[in-house]
C-alpha positions as a printed NumPy array, in Angstrom:
array([[-27.03 ,   8.914, -48.317],
       [-29.182,   5.774, -47.894],
       [-26.684,   5.25 , -44.515],
       [-27.613,   8.814, -43.999],
       [-31.105,   8.141, -43.38 ],
       [-30.54 ,   5.595, -41.742],
       [-27.802,   7.024, -39.027],
       [-30.803,  10.215, -38.538],
       [-33.787,   7.974, -38.462],
       [-31.805,   6.256, -35.391],
       [-30.636,   9.722, -33.931],
       [-34.775,  11.06 , -33.91 ],
       [-35.498,   7.589, -32.467],
       [-32.904,   8.156, -29.477],
       [-33.585,  11.663, -29.305],
       [-37.175,  12.361, -28.922],
       [-38.126,   8.616, -27.66 ],
       [-39.851,   9.255, -23.053],
       [-36.833,   8.544, -21.333],
       [-36.894,   5.59 , -19.248],
       [-38.129,   6.247, -15.9  ],
       [-35.329,   4.952, -12.664],
       [-36.781,   3.235, -10.17 ],
       [-35.716,   3.033,  -6.484],
       [-36.424,   1.196,  -3.492],
       [-38.291,   2.366,  -0.467],
       [-35.731,  -0.305,   1.745],
       [-38.119,  -0.868,   4.779],
       [-39.984,  -3.007,   1.763],
       [-37.317,  -5.431,   3.31 ],
       [-37.092,  -4.36 ,   6.948],
       [-37.569,  -8.067,   7.861],
       [-34.795,  -9.7  ,   5.479],
       [-32.571,  -6.939,   7.186],
       [-33.164,  -8.481,  10.37 ],
       [-30.477, -11.633,   9.421],
       [-28.837, -10.527,   6.439],
       [-27.75 ,  -7.233,   5.552],
       [-25.338,  -7.636,   3.328],
       [-27.321, -10.267,   1.42 ],
       [-29.999,  -8.069,   1.51 ],
       [-28.776,  -5.021,  -0.022],
       [-26.573,  -7.69 ,  -2.934],
       [-30.999,  -9.076,  -3.701],
       [-32.025,  -5.076,  -4.124],
       [-28.68 ,  -4.468,  -6.183],
       [-29.603,  -7.631,  -8.356],
       [-33.204,  -6.747,  -9.164],
       [-31.459,  -3.366, -11.116],
       [-32.983,  -1.16 ,  -8.901],
       [-29.651,   1.657,  -8.069],
       [-31.377,   4.612,  -6.189],
       [-33.045,   4.119,  -2.777],
       [-34.253,   5.525,   0.419],
       [-33.542,   4.9  ,   3.964],
       [-31.504,   6.633,   6.25 ],
       [-29.986,   3.69 ,   8.663],
       [-27.599,   1.277,   8.674],
       [-29.127,  -1.979,   9.89 ],
       [-27.072,  -2.157,  12.687],
       [-23.823,  -1.728,  11.039],
       [-20.915,   0.604,  11.104],
       [-21.708,   3.477,   8.739],
       [-18.206,   2.933,   6.4  ],
       [-19.457,  -0.404,   6.98 ],
       [-23.115,   0.567,   5.181],
       [-21.632,   2.291,   2.935],
       [-19.473,  -0.257,   1.355],
       [-22.285,  -2.343,   1.093],
       [-24.105,   0.318,  -1.211],
       [-21.176,   1.325,  -2.965],
       [-20.481,  -2.356,  -4.23 ],
       [-23.941,  -2.83 ,  -5.235],
       [-24.391,   0.059,  -6.722],
       [-27.202,   1.676,  -4.58 ],
       [-27.006,   5.559,  -4.204],
       [-29.308,   6.81 ,  -1.173],
       [-31.454,   9.604,  -2.867],
       [-33.887,  10.68 ,   0.455],
       [-33.229,  10.04 ,   3.57 ],
       [-36.23 ,   9.668,   7.192],
       [-35.757,  12.294,   9.213],
       [-37.848,  11.715,  13.246],
       [-40.509,  14.632,  13.409],
       [-38.479,  15.147,  17.246],
       [-35.491,  15.321,  15.572],
       [-36.335,  18.192,  12.835],
       [-38.069,  20.299,  15.461],
       [-35.021,  19.884,  18.019],
       [-32.405,  18.421,  16.633],
       [-31.408,  19.774,  13.017],
       [-28.388,  19.556,  12.798],
       [-28.504,  15.331,  13.341],
       [-30.741,  15.63 ,  10.352],
       [-28.503,  17.625,   8.145],
       [-25.037,  15.083,   9.846],
       [-27.6  ,  11.825,   8.428],
       [-28.515,  13.242,   5.352],
       [-24.734,  14.69 ,   4.565],
       [-23.117,  10.793,   5.677],
       [-25.653,   8.566,   2.895],
       [-25.099,  11.73 ,   0.264],
       [-28.624,  12.327,   0.441],
       [-30.476,  14.915,  -1.633],
       [-33.677,  14.958,   0.394],
       [-35.049,  14.273,   3.505],
       [-38.59 ,  13.397,   4.339],
       [-40.674,  13.42 ,   7.488],
       [-42.992,  10.396,   7.095],
       [-45.427,  10.775,  10.806],
       [-46.496,  13.227,  12.784],
       [-47.23 ,  12.416,  16.052],
       [-50.855,  13.185,  17.128],
       [-54.216,  11.831,  19.34 ],
       [-56.835,   9.439,  17.848],
       [-57.062,  12.168,  15.302],
       [-55.271,  14.117,  13.545],
       [-56.581,  17.981,  14.377],
       [-55.643,  21.75 ,  13.086],
       [-53.421,  22.164,  15.733],
       [-51.224,  19.568,  14.955],
       [-51.593,  20.388,  11.9  ],
       [-50.033,  24.088,  13.438],
       [-47.303,  22.283,  15.028],
       [-46.141,  20.723,  11.845],
       [-46.529,  23.462,   9.837],
       [-44.188,  25.26 ,  11.735],
       [-41.796,  22.571,  12.024],
       [-41.517,  21.918,   9.036],
       [-40.757,  25.246,   7.262],
       [-38.203,  25.764,   9.911],
       [-36.837,  22.555,   9.483],
       [-37.333,  23.003,   5.9  ],
       [-35.001,  26.499,   5.736],
       [-32.407,  25.147,   7.57 ],
       [-32.108,  21.701,   5.368],
       [-32.379,  23.925,   2.431],
       [-29.52 ,  26.278,   3.385],
       [-27.46 ,  22.754,   3.654],
       [-28.307,  21.901,   0.034],
       [-30.944,  19.334,   1.46 ],
       [-34.981,  19.537,   0.264],
       [-37.088,  18.717,   2.755],
       [-40.696,  16.841,   2.086],
       [-43.331,  15.421,   4.221],
       [-44.938,  11.627,   3.641],
       [-48.395,  12.125,   4.422],
       [-49.756,   8.889,   5.701],
       [-53.632,   9.226,   5.433],
       [-55.218,  10.998,   8.359],
       [-53.887,  14.352,   6.971],
       [-57.236,  14.11 ,   4.585],
       [-60.293,  14.896,   7.017],
       [-62.636,  17.518,   6.484],
       [-61.149,  21.043,   7.126],
       [-63.051,  23.938,   5.874],
       [-63.977,  23.925,   2.5  ],
       [-61.304,  21.276,   2.095],
       [-59.101,  18.69 ,   4.027],
       [-56.199,  19.219,   6.687],
       [-53.699,  18.461,   3.178],
       [-55.042,  21.3  ,   2.123],
       [-54.656,  23.783,   4.666],
       [-50.614,  22.567,   5.417],
       [-50.089,  22.891,   1.489],
       [-50.967,  26.063,   2.173],
       [-49.852,  26.716,   4.875],
       [-46.048,  24.92 ,   4.428],
       [-44.012,  27.28 ,   2.516],
       [-42.703,  26.074,  -1.113],
       [-39.126,  26.812,  -0.222],
       [-38.522,  25.709,   1.938],
       [-41.219,  22.391,   2.409],
       [-43.087,  20.188,   0.126],
       [-43.903,  16.172,  -0.258],
       [-43.807,  13.34 ,  -0.817],
       [-46.789,  11.067,  -2.501],
       [-47.299,   7.75 ,  -1.262],
       [-50.26 ,   6.56 ,  -3.147],
       [-51.723,   4.111,  -1.482],
       [-51.809,   6.984,   1.471],
       [-53.564,   9.288,  -0.856],
       [-55.69 ,   6.697,  -2.604],
       [-56.722,   4.657,   1.375],
       [-58.165,   7.723,   2.674],
       [-60.321,   8.496,  -0.388],
       [-58.36 ,  10.346,  -2.544],
       [-56.683,  10.107,  -6.244],
       [-53.52 ,  10.97 ,  -6.18 ],
       [-53.635,  11.773, -10.048],
       [-56.001,  15.065,  -8.766],
       [-54.043,  15.943,  -6.242],
       [-51.169,  16.602,  -8.166],
       [-52.811,  18.238, -11.07 ],
       [-54.058,  20.092,  -7.77 ],
       [-50.603,  20.899,  -6.527],
       [-48.353,  20.866,  -9.549],
       [-44.858,  20.603,  -8.089],
       [-45.418,  19.978,  -4.575],
       [-44.647,  16.439,  -4.762],
       [-40.338,  16.197,  -6.05 ],
       [-40.805,  12.072,  -4.55 ],
       [-43.292,   9.896,  -5.14 ],
       [-43.662,   6.122,  -3.298],
       [-45.673,   3.553,  -5.009],
       [-47.572,   0.999,  -3.888],
       [-50.964,  -0.903,  -4.371],
       [-53.738,  -1.556,  -2.498],
       [-55.188,  -5.37 ,  -2.453],
       [-58.916,  -4.412,  -4.265],
       [-61.474,  -4.189,  -1.99 ],
       [-59.394,  -3.401,   1.612],
       [-61.756,  -1.031,   3.148],
       [-60.488,   2.033,   3.565],
       [-60.189,   4.584,   6.546],
       [-58.35 ,   8.176,   7.38 ],
       [-56.263,   7.204,  10.035],
       [-52.954,   6.092,   8.622],
       [-53.63 ,   2.066,   9.118],
       [-53.712,  -0.558,   6.543],
       [-52.744,  -4.395,   7.027],
       [-49.391,  -4.732,   5.427],
       [-51.254,  -8.046,   3.456],
       [-53.501,  -4.811,   1.795],
       [-50.462,  -4.184,  -0.353],
       [-49.823,  -6.116,  -3.685],
       [-47.759,  -6.414,  -6.621],
       [-47.272,  -2.615,  -8.699],
       [-50.684,  -3.284, -11.357],
       [-52.64 ,  -5.657,  -9.544],
       [-54.398,  -3.401,  -7.519],
       [-57.064,  -0.651,  -7.155],
       [-54.961,   2.93 ,  -6.954],
       [-54.22 ,   3.371, -10.783],
       [-50.894,   3.154, -10.884],
       [-50.486,   3.12 , -14.814],
       [-52.78 ,   6.583, -14.991],
       [-50.189,   7.593, -12.151],
       [-47.172,   7.31 , -13.583],
       [-48.648,   9.2  , -17.077],
       [-48.688,  12.158, -15.372],
       [-46.191,  12.326, -11.961],
       [-43.54 ,  13.797, -14.351],
       [-45.425,  16.469, -15.743],
       [-46.621,  17.437, -12.321],
       [-42.674,  17.714, -10.415],
       [-42.415,  14.275,  -9.38 ],
       [-38.647,  13.705,  -9.053],
       [-37.514,  10.476,  -7.702],
       [-39.958,   7.335,  -7.921],
       [-39.429,   4.365,  -4.85 ],
       [-41.441,   1.248,  -4.563],
       [-42.49 ,   0.316,  -0.711],
       [-43.977,  -2.828,  -0.367],
       [-44.691,  -3.691,   3.15 ],
       [-46.433,  -7.261,   2.288],
       [-45.037, -10.281,   3.249],
       [-44.387, -10.99 ,   0.559],
       [-42.527,  -7.867,  -0.52 ],
       [-39.076,  -9.516,  -1.639],
       [-40.816, -12.016,  -4.096],
       [-43.468,  -8.692,  -5.188],
       [-40.77 ,  -6.535,  -5.625],
       [-39.231,  -7.653,  -8.807],
       [-43.012,  -8.379, -10.434],
       [-44.065,  -4.352,  -9.413],
       [-40.692,  -3.597, -11.436],
       [-41.415,  -5.855, -14.655],
       [-44.908,  -3.908, -14.612],
       [-43.422,  -0.593, -14.332],
       [-40.823,  -1.283, -17.188],
       [-43.681,  -2.591, -18.785],
       [-45.711,   0.647, -19.188],
       [-45.433,   3.081, -22.237]])
């Protein structure tokens, strides 16, 4: 009887304990390292315990060679990036690239615009994203737009981001939240997750050096990226609620020149969260 109770207790803990969130990496974090050593950089990523990535390019290698390196380092491509113009005028190339990597998601991280992002820019993007997203969905791929900070300028009773969210069809076009680029223009990531439950499918985890002045132009010094938990974005609070509000996949993105040293520390911080 004692053995049965002990076994039952362990089973209870196993099935009631919260599942550990899998943390991936946006390969842009190691863009400088890839310039000189693609195999070695992928090996280092795998050695960190990372298993999921967001990427889309091969850093000059033949596709088959790059995919082989991903395989031997146990790296799975969840999401690939797509250029806005490709989404608009060459969607088949986007589909082909995503399928070549076995990716379930396509993300776009920038809408071309002038000095300021306007409602005309937003309307053009909405049309492109709805159309491309519908075609991608028909091919088994989910589209997400990665807002970059300039979308949070005021518009009517909210922001241009609010306007885009109201016009982008959630059946075809949703979002990837980069928590840095939500905080930097003066928004709060947790509040935005709660405002749009289910719309943020992907998330970039990135922290900001305290005291960094914000703006709404989509620019910040690379050096303002710090180890997760050391900045003012509120990573711990975000991680408490992100899955609840629909985030499916998480990717560390560290744009600093210290990314190779900082990413392991960020992983350590995330693993220590309860």
